[in-house]
Short mmCIF file of the C-alpha atoms (twelve columns), coordinates in Angstrom:
data_MODEL
# 
_entry.id   MODEL 
# 
loop_
_atom_site.group_PDB 
_atom_site.id 
_atom_site.type_symbol 
_atom_site.label_atom_id 
_atom_site.label_alt_id 
_atom_site.label_comp_id 
_atom_site.label_asym_id 
_atom_site.label_seq_id 
_atom_site.Cartn_x 
_atom_site.Cartn_y 
_atom_site.Cartn_z 
_atom_site.pdbx_PDB_model_num 
ATOM 1  C CA . UNK A 1  52.185 81.606  85.413  1 
ATOM 2  C CA . UNK A 2  49.960 83.754  83.257  1 
ATOM 3  C CA . UNK A 3  48.139 85.142  86.301  1 
ATOM 4  C CA . UNK A 4  51.455 86.101  87.909  1 
ATOM 5  C CA . UNK A 5  52.415 88.069  84.792  1 
ATOM 6  C CA . UNK A 6  49.043 89.776  84.772  1 
ATOM 7  C CA . UNK A 7  49.282 90.751  88.455  1 
ATOM 8  C CA . UNK A 8  52.841 92.001  87.966  1 
ATOM 9  C CA . UNK A 9  51.776 94.113  84.992  1 
ATOM 10 C CA . UNK A 10 48.913 95.625  86.966  1 
ATOM 11 C CA . UNK A 11 51.204 96.495  89.880  1 
ATOM 12 C CA . UNK A 12 53.796 98.115  87.589  1 
ATOM 13 C CA . UNK A 13 51.188 100.135 85.685  1 
ATOM 14 C CA . UNK A 14 49.559 101.225 88.936  1 
ATOM 15 C CA . UNK A 15 52.892 102.416 90.335  1 
ATOM 16 C CA . UNK A 16 53.656 104.314 87.120  1 
ATOM 17 C CA . UNK A 17 50.234 105.966 87.061  1 
ATOM 18 C CA . UNK A 18 50.589 107.145 90.652  1 
ATOM 19 C CA . UNK A 19 53.990 108.674 89.828  1 
ATOM 20 C CA . UNK A 20 52.700 110.730 86.873  1 
ATOM 21 C CA . UNK A 21 51.837 113.879 88.883  1 
ATOM 22 C CA . UNK A 22 55.368 113.890 90.289  1 
ATOM 23 C CA . UNK A 23 56.806 113.632 86.774  1 
ATOM 24 C CA . UNK A 24 54.787 116.567 85.449  1 
ATOM 25 C CA . UNK A 25 56.768 119.726 84.779  1 
ATOM 26 C CA . UNK A 26 56.271 122.671 87.114  1 
ATOM 27 C CA . UNK A 27 54.936 125.682 85.223  1 
ATOM 28 C CA . UNK A 28 56.776 129.016 85.329  1 
ATOM 29 C CA . UNK A 29 54.454 132.010 85.721  1 
ATOM 30 C CA . UNK A 30 54.995 135.734 85.107  1 
ATOM 31 C CA . UNK A 31 52.662 137.117 87.800  1 
ATOM 32 C CA . UNK A 32 53.119 136.566 91.541  1 
ATOM 33 C CA . UNK A 33 51.097 133.468 92.508  1 
ATOM 34 C CA . UNK A 34 48.213 133.583 94.989  1 
ATOM 35 C CA . UNK A 35 46.116 130.905 96.675  1 
ATOM 36 C CA . UNK A 36 43.427 131.537 94.076  1 
ATOM 37 C CA . UNK A 37 45.778 131.207 91.084  1 
ATOM 38 C CA . UNK A 38 47.298 127.838 92.065  1 
ATOM 39 C CA . UNK A 39 45.135 124.722 92.488  1 
ATOM 40 C CA . UNK A 40 45.579 122.900 95.807  1 
ATOM 41 C CA . UNK A 41 48.485 120.466 95.711  1 
ATOM 42 C CA . UNK A 42 50.207 122.184 92.768  1 
ATOM 43 C CA . UNK A 43 53.368 124.268 92.456  1 
ATOM 44 C CA . UNK A 44 54.634 127.041 90.168  1 
ATOM 45 C CA . UNK A 45 57.939 128.816 89.659  1 
ATOM 46 C CA . UNK A 46 58.138 132.611 89.822  1 
ATOM 47 C CA . UNK A 47 61.203 134.873 89.741  1 
ATOM 48 C CA . UNK A 48 60.464 137.279 92.588  1 
ATOM 49 C CA . UNK A 49 64.067 138.524 92.779  1 
ATOM 50 C CA . UNK A 50 64.489 137.449 96.411  1 
ATOM 51 C CA . UNK A 51 66.309 134.138 95.836  1 
ATOM 52 C CA . UNK A 52 70.104 133.822 95.505  1 
ATOM 53 C CA . UNK A 53 71.733 133.871 92.064  1 
ATOM 54 C CA . UNK A 54 70.941 130.760 90.031  1 
ATOM 55 C CA . UNK A 55 67.767 130.025 92.003  1 
ATOM 56 C CA . UNK A 56 64.070 130.730 91.471  1 
ATOM 57 C CA . UNK A 57 61.141 130.848 93.896  1 
ATOM 58 C CA . UNK A 58 58.893 127.793 93.981  1 
ATOM 59 C CA . UNK A 59 55.392 128.434 95.349  1 
ATOM 60 C CA . UNK A 60 53.327 125.449 96.517  1 
ATOM 61 C CA . UNK A 61 49.637 125.557 97.468  1 
ATOM 62 C CA . UNK A 62 49.507 123.106 100.388 1 
ATOM 63 C CA . UNK A 63 46.385 120.922 100.212 1 
ATOM 64 C CA . UNK A 64 45.811 120.274 103.908 1 
ATOM 65 C CA . UNK A 65 46.738 123.643 105.395 1 
ATOM 66 C CA . UNK A 66 45.498 125.873 102.580 1 
ATOM 67 C CA . UNK A 67 48.709 127.896 102.758 1 
ATOM 68 C CA . UNK A 68 51.101 129.134 100.083 1 
ATOM 69 C CA . UNK A 69 54.641 127.937 100.810 1 
ATOM 70 C CA . UNK A 70 57.684 129.524 99.161  1 
ATOM 71 C CA . UNK A 71 61.120 127.993 98.773  1 
ATOM 72 C CA . UNK A 72 64.130 128.784 96.584  1 
ATOM 73 C CA . UNK A 73 65.167 126.034 94.164  1 
ATOM 74 C CA . UNK A 74 67.941 125.768 91.592  1 
ATOM 75 C CA . UNK A 75 66.832 126.863 88.147  1 
ATOM 76 C CA . UNK A 76 67.857 124.832 85.133  1 
# 
C-alpha cells in the first residue's frame, strides 16, 4: 500500500512539473518582437495595432521551424 501511494505521488508531481511552462504568464513587451528577442518555444504579447478591438498580438517563436508566428488573442 505504501508503494502505491509513493508511485501515485511521483506521477502527480511529474504531471504538475511538466505543466509548469504552460502555467507561466506570457510577458507583454513594448518593442516589436524578433526571432532574436524571443527564445525558441516562448511567446510574448505586443500591441502592434493590427488586431481587432479588445485583442492583442501574440508572437510565438516556433521551436521546430524557427519561425515567428503571430496571432490575435483576447486581452484581459
